[in-house]
N, C-alpha and C positions, 0 to 999 in steps of 0.2 A: 883627888877623889871626885868622880863625876856623879852627881846626884841624879841627873836626868840626861838621857842621850837620845840621839836620833838614829834610827836604823836606816839602811839603804833604801827601804821602801817607805821612808818618812813616818814611821810609827815612833812613838815615844816609849822608851824603856825606862822604868823607874828602878833605881838600884835599891837594894835592901837597906843600904845606909840612909837613903833619902827618907824612908819611912820611920827612921829613928829620930829624925829632926821634928820637933814638936809641930811646927806649922804645916809641914807636909803630911804628917800623920793625921792632924785634925782635918785637913782637906779630904784625905782618903777616908777617914772614918765618918765624916758627915754625909758622904754618899752611901746611903743604905742599900742601894741596888746591888745585885749580884755582879752585874757587868762593870760597875764602877765607871760608866761612861762620863758622868759629870766630873768626877775626880780626875780622870785621865785627861779630859779636855782642859780642865783648869791647870793641871800640872804641865800639860803641853803648852798652854798659853804662857805660863811662867817661864818655861824653857825658851820658847821662841822670843819672848819679850826681853829676857835678861841675858841669854847666853851670848858670849862674845862671838861664837862661831855660827850664830843663828843667821839664816838667809835674810832676816829682816834687820840686822844690826845697823845697817846704814841709814835706816829711816829715822826721822825725828820722832819724838815720843807720841805725839797725837796721831800721825800717819801710821806708825807702827801698831798702835792700839786698834785703829780702824781696820787695817789690812789683816792682821792676825785674827781679830774677832770675826771678820767676814769669812776667812778661810776655815775657821774652826766651828763657828756657830751659824753661819749663813748671813745673807744680806740684812741690813738694818738692825743687827744685834751687836752689842758690845759687852765685853767683860767689864765687870764692875770694879773699878780701881778704888772704890771706897769700901769694898768688902774687907773687913779687918784681917781675915785669914789670908786673902790674896795678897794684901799689902805686906803682911808679916812674912809670907812665903817668898815674895819678891825680894825683900830685904835679906832674908836668909840666903837665898840663891846667889844674890849679888856678892854677899860677903864670902861665900865659899869659893868663888872663882876669881875674885878680883885681887890681882897682885899690884904692887907699886907701879909697875910699868903700865898696867891697864888703867889705873887711876890717872896717871899722867897723860896717857893717850886720850882718855875720856875728856879730861879738862882741855887738852889742846884742840880736840874736835869741837868742843863747845865754843872755844874762841874762834875757830874757823867758821862756825855757823854765824857768829856775830859779824864776821867779815862779809859773809854772803849777804846778810841783812843790810849791812852798810852799802854794799854795791847795788843792792836792789832798791835802795832808797835815795841814791844820789840824784840830785836834780841840778843839771848844769845851768839852768836859768835862775837858780836861787842866788840872792844877793844879800850881803850884810847891810848894816845901817849906813855905810858909806857908799853903797851902790856897787861895790866890788864883788866879783864872783866869790861865793863861799868855797866852791870847789874849782880848782884850776885843772884844765885837761892834763897838764904835765904831772900834777900830783896824783891824778887818777891812774894814768898810765904807769907811773912809778909803783903805785900800790898794786896794780894788776901784775906787774912783772915780779914783784916781791911775793905775791900770792902763789905764783908758780913754785917758788922755792918752798913755801909753806906746805903746799900740797905734796911735793916730793918728799919733804921731811916727814910729813904725816904718814905717807905710804911706807917709808923706810921704818918708821917707828911701829906701824901696824904689823909689818913683816916680822920685826923683832918680837913683838908680843905673840904672834902666831907660833914662832919658833919656840918661845918660852912655854906656850901651852902644849905643843907637841912633845917637848922634852918632859913635861910633867906627866903626860899621858903615855909615855913610851912603854913599850912592853919588853919584858925580858925574854930570853931564849926559851922556847917551849910554849909561848903564848900566855905565860902568867903575867901578873901585874907586879910592879916594883913594890916591895913591902914598905910599911911605914918607917922602919928603922934602917932601910937600905939606901945607899947613895951610889 
């Protein structure tokens, strides 16, 4: 079940099921305007921030917050990640779309980011108490060659997750959706 989706012209579509989830309903109802602009922007933010197929999914959390906020709100404005309704809705959205494969991929990407940080902080002139190099060039080149395998494995795993998502969202003949009790 897709709660929020993006149309071809990049508008966010809110499913009727989404408004039955308490956190989404509260966001919708707290916007008292007829146009629901604030609610739509907040729900769009949640979609772009959380959705696995979001164009911003490759960003780290802080950059993602900044870029999406600028896109939806304008420069020098950010969505409030301390707003209890936004936090609750983010958690709800993540729970509805996350499979075991996604959880595994997310953890693996987190470890890969740690590798990036490791490579960014290597200092070849760093010495231990004995005066020997902390990092030997051979160790670094070996780690780099192993990293290529890690990236390839992550790409394959990400492709598997995308196939899993497409299978979940597959349509039946005639354009209908697969029912809850159908396989």
